C-alpha positions in Angstrom: 0.0 0.0 0.0 3.0 2.3 -0.3 1.8 3.9 -3.4 -1.6 4.6 -1.8 0.0 6.3 1.2 2.3 8.3 -1.0 -0.5 9.5 -3.2 -2.6 10.5 -0.2 0.3 12.5 1.2 0.5 14.7 -1.9 -1.0 18.1 -1.3 -3.3 18.7 -4.2 -6.1 20.5 -2.4 -7.2 24.2 -2.5 -4.5 26.7 -1.9 -1.6 24.9 -3.3 -1.3 27.2 -6.3 2.4 26.4 -7.0 1.4 22.9 -8.1 -1.2 23.9 -10.7 1.2 23.8 -13.6 2.4 20.3 -12.6 -0.9 18.6 -12.0 -1.5 16.0 -14.7 -4.5 15.4 -16.9 -5.2 11.7 -16.1 -6.8 9.8 -19.0 -8.0 6.2 -18.5 -8.5 4.2 -21.7 -9.5 0.6 -22.3 -12.1 -1.7 -23.9 -15.6 -2.2 -22.4 -15.4 -4.3 -19.3 -11.8 -3.5 -18.2 -12.9 -1.5 -15.2 -12.2 2.1 -16.3 -15.0 3.6 -14.2 -13.9 1.7 -11.1 -10.3 2.9 -11.4 -11.4 6.4 -12.1 -13.6 6.4 -9.0 -10.8 5.1 -6.8 -8.3 7.6 -8.1 -10.8 10.4 -7.7 -11.4 9.4 -4.1 -7.7 9.1 -3.1 -6.4 12.1 -5.1 -9.3 14.5 -4.6 -9.9 14.6 -8.4 -13.0 15.1 -10.5 -14.1 12.7 -13.3 -14.9 13.9 -16.8 -16.8 11.3 -18.9 -15.7 11.0 -22.5 -18.5 8.8 -23.6 -20.6 10.0 -26.6 -23.7 8.3 -25.4 -23.5 9.2 -21.7 -24.0 12.9 -22.5 -27.7 12.2 -23.2 -30.4 12.0 -20.6 -32.0 8.5 -20.3 -30.9 5.0 -21.1 -28.7 4.9 -18.0 -28.5 1.1 -17.9 -27.7 0.5 -21.5 -25.1 3.2 -21.6 -23.6 2.0 -18.3 -23.6 5.3 -16.5 -22.2 5.4 -13.0 -24.8 5.3 -10.3 -26.1 8.3 -8.3 -24.3 6.9 -5.3 -21.0 6.8 -7.1 -21.5 10.3 -8.4 -21.8 11.4 -4.8 -18.6 9.7 -3.8 -16.7 11.6 -6.5 -17.9 14.5 -8.6 -18.6 13.6 -12.3 -19.0 15.8 -15.3 -20.4 15.4 -18.9 -23.2 13.0 -18.0 -26.9 13.3 -18.7 -27.2 16.9 -19.8 -28.3 16.7 -23.5 -31.9 16.1 -24.4 -32.4 12.7 -26.1 -34.2 14.3 -29.0 -31.2 16.5 -29.9 -29.5 14.9 -32.9 -26.9 17.5 -33.8 -24.7 17.3 -30.7 -21.1 16.9 -32.0 -17.6 16.2 -30.8 -16.9 19.9 -31.2 -19.7 20.7 -28.7 -18.2 18.1 -26.4 -14.7 19.4 -26.7 -15.7 23.0 -26.0 -17.6 22.2 -22.9 -15.2 19.5 -21.5 -12.1 21.7 -22.1 -13.7 24.5 -20.1 -14.5 22.1 -17.3 -11.0 20.7 -17.3 -9.5 24.2 -17.1 -11.8 25.0 -14.2 -10.8 21.8 -12.4 -7.1 22.7 -12.8 -7.9 26.3 -11.6 -9.3 24.8 -8.4 -6.1 22.8 -7.9 -7.7 19.5 -8.5 -6.9 16.6 -10.9 -9.2 16.0 -13.8 -9.6 12.3 -14.6 -10.9 11.7 -18.2 -12.6 8.3 -18.7 -13.3 6.9 -22.1 -15.5 6.1 -23.7 -15.3 7.3 -27.2 -11.8 7.5 -28.7 -12.3 10.6 -30.9 -13.9 12.4 -27.9 -10.7 11.7 -25.9 -8.5 12.7 -28.9 -10.3 16.1 -29.0 -9.2 16.7 -25.4 -5.6 15.6 -25.9 -4.7 17.2 -29.2 -5.7 20.1 -31.3 -7.4 17.9 -33.9 -10.7 19.7 -34.7 -11.5 22.5 -37.0 -13.3 25.5 -35.7 -15.5 27.0 -38.4 -17.5 30.2 -38.0 -20.5 29.8 -35.6 -20.3 33.4 -34.7 -21.0 34.4 -38.3 -23.4 31.6 -39.3 -25.0 30.8 -36.0 -24.6 27.4 -34.4 -28.1 26.3 -35.2 -27.8 27.3 -38.9 -24.5 25.4 -39.2 -26.0 22.3 -37.7 -29.0 22.6 -40.1 -26.6 22.9 -43.1 -24.8 19.7 -42.0 -28.1 17.9 -41.7 -29.1 19.1 -45.2 -25.9 17.7 -46.6 -26.4 14.4 -44.9 -29.8 14.0 -46.6 -28.2 14.0 -50.0 -27.0 10.9 -51.9 -23.7 9.6 -50.4 -22.0 9.1 -53.7 -23.0 12.5 -54.9 -21.6 14.1 -51.7 -18.4 12.2 -52.0 -18.0 13.2 -55.7 -18.5 16.9 -54.7 -15.9 16.6 -51.9 -13.4 15.1 -54.4 -13.8 18.2 -56.5 -13.0 20.7 -53.7 -10.8 18.5 -51.4 -9.5 15.4 -53.3 -7.1 14.6 -50.5 -9.8 14.3 -47.8 -12.1 12.5 -50.3 -9.4 9.9 -50.8 -9.3 9.3 -47.0 -13.1 9.0 -46.4 -15.4 6.1 -47.4 -18.1 7.2 -49.7 -20.7 5.7 -47.3 -19.4 7.7 -44.3 -21.9 10.4 -45.0 -21.4 12.2 -41.7 -17.6 12.8 -42.2 -18.0 13.6 -45.9 -20.7 16.2 -45.0 -18.5 17.6 -42.3 -15.6 18.1 -44.6 -17.9 19.8 -47.2 -19.3 22.0 -44.5 -15.8 23.1 -43.5 -15.0 24.1 -47.1 -18.4 25.9 -47.5 -18.1 27.9 -44.3 -14.4 28.8 -44.6 -13.3 28.5 -48.2 -10.4 26.4 -47.0 -10.3 22.7 -47.5 -10.5 20.4 -44.5 -7.2 18.7 -45.4 -5.5 22.1 -45.5 -6.7 22.9 -42.0 -5.3 19.6 -40.7 -1.9 20.3 -42.5 -1.7 23.6 -40.7 -2.4 22.0 -37.4 0.3 19.3 -38.0 2.8 22.0 -38.9 2.3 23.9 -35.6 5.0 23.5 -33.0 4.5 20.3 -31.2 2.2 18.9 -33.9 2.6 15.5 -35.5 0.8 12.9 -37.6 -2.0 12.6 -35.1 -2.9 16.3 -35.0 -1.7 19.6 -33.7 0.1 20.1 -30.4 -1.0 18.6 -27.1 -3.7 20.8 -25.5 -2.5 20.0 -21.9 1.2 19.8 -21.1 1.2 16.9 -18.6 -1.0 14.1 -19.8 -0.9 10.8 -17.8 -2.5 8.1 -19.9 -3.4 4.7 -18.3 -4.5 1.9 -20.6 -6.4 -1.0 -19.0 -6.2 -4.3 -20.9 -7.2 -7.9 -20.4 -7.3 -11.2 -22.2 -10.2 -11.3 -24.8 -11.7 -14.5 -23.2 -11.9 -12.7 -19.9 -13.5 -9.7 -21.5 -16.0 -11.8 -23.3 -17.1 -13.5 -20.0 -17.4 -10.1 -18.3 -19.5 -8.7 -21.1 -21.8 -11.7 -21.0 -22.2 -11.2 -17.3 -22.7 -7.4 -17.8 -25.6 -8.1 -20.2 -27.2 -10.4 -17.6 -26.7 -7.8 -14.9 -28.3 -5.1 -17.2 -31.3 -7.3 -17.8 -31.6 -8.0 -14.0 -31.3 -4.2 -13.3 -34.3 -3.5 -15.6 -32.9 -3.0 -19.1 -36.0 -4.1 -20.9 -38.2 -1.8 -18.8 -35.8 1.1 -19.6 -35.9 0.4 -23.3 -39.7 0.1 -23.3 -40.1 3.4 -21.5 -37.6 5.2 -23.7 -39.1 3.8 -26.8 -42.6 4.9 -25.7 -41.5 8.4 -24.8 -39.1 9.2 -27.7 -39.2 6.7 -30.5 -42.6 5.1 -30.9 -44.1 7.8 -33.1 -41.0 7.8 -35.4 -41.0 4.0 -35.6 -44.7 3.9 -36.5 -44.0 6.3 -39.4 -40.8 4.4 -40.3 -38.8 7.6 -39.8 -36.7 6.5 -36.9 -33.0 7.6 -37.1 -30.4 5.3 -35.6 -27.5 7.2 -37.1 -27.6 10.2 -34.8 -27.8 11.1 -31.1 -28.5 8.6 -28.4 -30.5 6.4 -30.8 -27.2 5.1 -32.2 -26.4 3.7 -28.7 -25.1 0.2 -29.0 -28.0 -2.0 -28.0 -31.0 0.3 -28.6 -31.3 -0.2 -32.4 -30.6 -3.9 -31.9 -33.8 -4.1 -29.9 -35.8 -2.2 -32.5 -37.7 -5.2 -33.9 -38.4 -6.5 -30.4 -39.8 -3.2 -29.2 -42.1 -2.5 -32.2 -43.5 -6.1 -32.3 -44.0 -6.5 -28.5 -47.7 -7.1 -27.8 -48.4 -7.8 -31.5 -47.0 -11.3 -31.7 -46.8 -14.4 -29.6 -44.6 -14.5 -26.5 -42.5 -17.2 -28.3 -41.8 -14.9 -31.2 -40.9 -12.0 -28.8 -38.4 -14.2 -27.0 -36.8 -15.2 -30.3 -36.4 -11.6 -31.3 -34.9 -10.8 -27.9 -32.3 -13.5 -28.3 -31.1 -11.7 -31.5 -30.3 -8.5 -29.5 -27.3 -7.0 -28.1 3.5 7.7 -33.4 5.9 10.0 -32.7 3.8 12.6 -31.0 1.9 10.2 -28.8 2.5 10.8 -25.0 3.7 7.8 -23.0 0.9 5.2 -22.3 1.2 3.0 -19.2 -0.5 -0.4 -19.5 -2.2 -2.1 -16.6 -3.2 -5.8 -16.8 -6.8 -6.2 -15.4 -7.6 -9.8 -16.2 -7.4 -11.0 -12.6 -9.8 -8.9 -10.5 -8.7 -10.7 -7.4 -5.4 -8.9 -7.7 -6.9 -5.5 -8.6 -5.3 -3.5 -5.7 -1.7 -4.7 -6.2 -1.9 -5.1 -10.0 -4.0 -2.1 -11.0 -4.8 0.4 -8.3 -1.4 0.7 -6.6 0.6 0.9 -9.9 -1.9 3.5 -11.2 -1.6 5.7 -8.1 2.2 5.4 -8.3 2.3 6.5 -11.9 0.0 9.5 -11.2 2.1 10.3 -8.1 5.2 10.6 -10.3 3.4 12.9 -12.7 2.3 15.1 -9.9 5.8 15.4 -8.5 7.3 15.9 -12.0 9.3 12.6 -11.9 9.5 10.0 -14.6 7.5 6.8 -13.5 9.6 3.7 -12.8 7.1 1.7 -14.8 8.0 1.5 -18.4 5.4 2.8 -20.9 4.1 0.3 -23.4 5.6 0.4 -26.9 2.9 1.4 -29.4 3.6 -0.1 -32.9 4.1 2.7 -35.4 4.8 2.1 -39.0 5.7 5.2 -41.0 5.0 3.5 -44.2 1.6 2.4 -43.2 -1.2 4.5 -44.7 -4.2 4.5 -42.5 -6.2 6.4 -45.2 -5.3 4.5 -48.3 -8.2 3.7 -50.6 -8.8 0.1 -51.8 -11.6 -1.4 -53.9 -12.5 -5.1 -53.6 -14.3 -6.1 -56.9 -15.0 -9.5 -55.5 -16.9 -8.2 -52.4 -18.1 -5.0 -54.0 -16.6 -3.0 -51.1 -14.4 0.0 -50.5 -11.8 -0.4 -47.8 -9.9 2.5 -46.2 -6.5 1.9 -44.7 -3.6 -0.5 -45.3 -4.2 -2.5 -42.2 -7.9 -2.8 -42.8 -7.2 -3.9 -46.4 -4.7 -6.6 -45.2 -7.3 -7.8 -42.8 -10.1 -7.8 -45.4 -8.2 -9.9 -48.0 -7.7 -12.5 -45.2 -11.2 -12.4 -44.0 -13.6 -15.4 -44.4 -16.1 -13.3 -46.3 -13.5 -12.2 -48.9 -12.1 -15.7 -49.3 -15.6 -17.0 -49.7 -16.3 -14.5 -52.5 -13.0 -15.3 -54.1 -13.7 -19.0 -54.0 -17.2 -18.4 -55.4 -15.8 -16.3 -58.3 -13.2 -18.9 -59.2 -15.9 -21.6 -59.2 -18.1 -19.5 -61.5 -15.1 -18.8 -63.8 -14.3 -22.5 -63.9 -17.9 -23.4 -64.7 -17.9 -20.9 -67.5 -14.7 -22.3 -69.0 -16.1 -25.9 -68.8 -19.3 -24.8 -70.5 -17.4 -23.2 -73.3 -15.1 -26.3 -73.7 -18.1 -28.6 -73.7 -19.7 -26.6 -76.5 -16.6 -26.4 -78.6 -16.7 -28.8 -81.7 -13.6 -30.1 -83.4 -13.1 -29.3 -87.1 -13.6 -32.9 -88.2 -16.7 -33.4 -86.1 -18.1 -30.1 -87.5 -17.6 -31.4 -91.0 -19.3 -34.7 -90.3 -22.3 -33.0 -88.8 -22.7 -30.8 -91.8 -22.6 -33.8 -94.2 -24.9 -36.1 -92.2 -26.8 -33.7 -90.0 -27.0 -34.1 -86.3 -29.7 -36.2 -84.7 -32.9 -34.3 -84.3 -32.1 -31.6 -86.8 -35.0 -30.7 -89.1 -34.8 -30.4 -92.9 -35.3 -26.7 -92.5 -32.2 -26.5 -90.3 -30.1 -28.4 -92.8 -31.1 -26.2 -95.7 -28.5 -23.7 -96.8 -29.4 -20.1 -96.3 -30.9 -18.6 -99.5 
């Protein structure tokens, strides 16, 4: 418990103004089920910090169970921010809105000599807090509501037409975006329309700034302490299965029914529901769509069947924590995490070695590939390599080869040798009529 005691001894409370510049921005990353919220709560308790959620679904009111929000009791133990403050019917809340609000909160937490603890969540939300990676357009000139309306207008257009238009004004960005990724294509077009500068040019300028790099512009906060929780996939799978069971026991179906009745039933009846924006894209809600709209209109057996279908160079050092064995949580996760943060607070380099993130300068994450066999467009070298080894691609490849082979065999079987052709002309083939044997006149 040495690390716990050391961390408790660090004066980070009000009045210690001299430490403000050295306090770290703690960021906790990891897959679902690794215990990010638990560690954040424990660090917040022991270090007097405040937690900033970086989950794109938890910003919305409602669906507390399915989005796995911390309980009211846990929020009383340690102050949480960026949870349940956006109306569920708002569909134009963006990462830019998140970044602006969360950045102001983090600066306020630092100003009060406390440690902000960011918990993800959603990767691009976290990236927006770590790096200068987003483009500010001109809401003061256009008006925020008007800008959101324009983006919505663009997203209603045909995806291929949008992508073609983007390729005309910003070919570099168009080459990086999938034609079906209408939201990002529309955003890049909006940037050009509002500023007259291409989105890719904005990003080049950010990368060129002092401290910038391949992932974006310079770091927004000078002392980020990044903790990555990881576990064996089999362990995570078991935890996720248990989590779904716990959610159902906690009233998940009741929550979904109530939310559907209040916010989505009318749209579903008109077949105008939108599962691509806002909280309606929450993992789990759209998967229950068929169950929710047929409940009470079919047999219990059918409802149960439907239910069964549901649910580089500029990177700061990242410290990995193995979380597979929860029985060793305190010695394997909590104490090392506290020790690492303690070193950041005191301005020392942690004794723990950061993990080595693979970085391949030749790898193009935005390369454009077309698979004719699968009729798909793949973005990124790594994604393309994975695709050509995938079962679906190999199946389509095998199917195409079989069809080609069948076609060749058919042609071969219909081919007649010159001698056989002459014999048929002289004697006529069986079943041929006199009319067929008559020469053309």
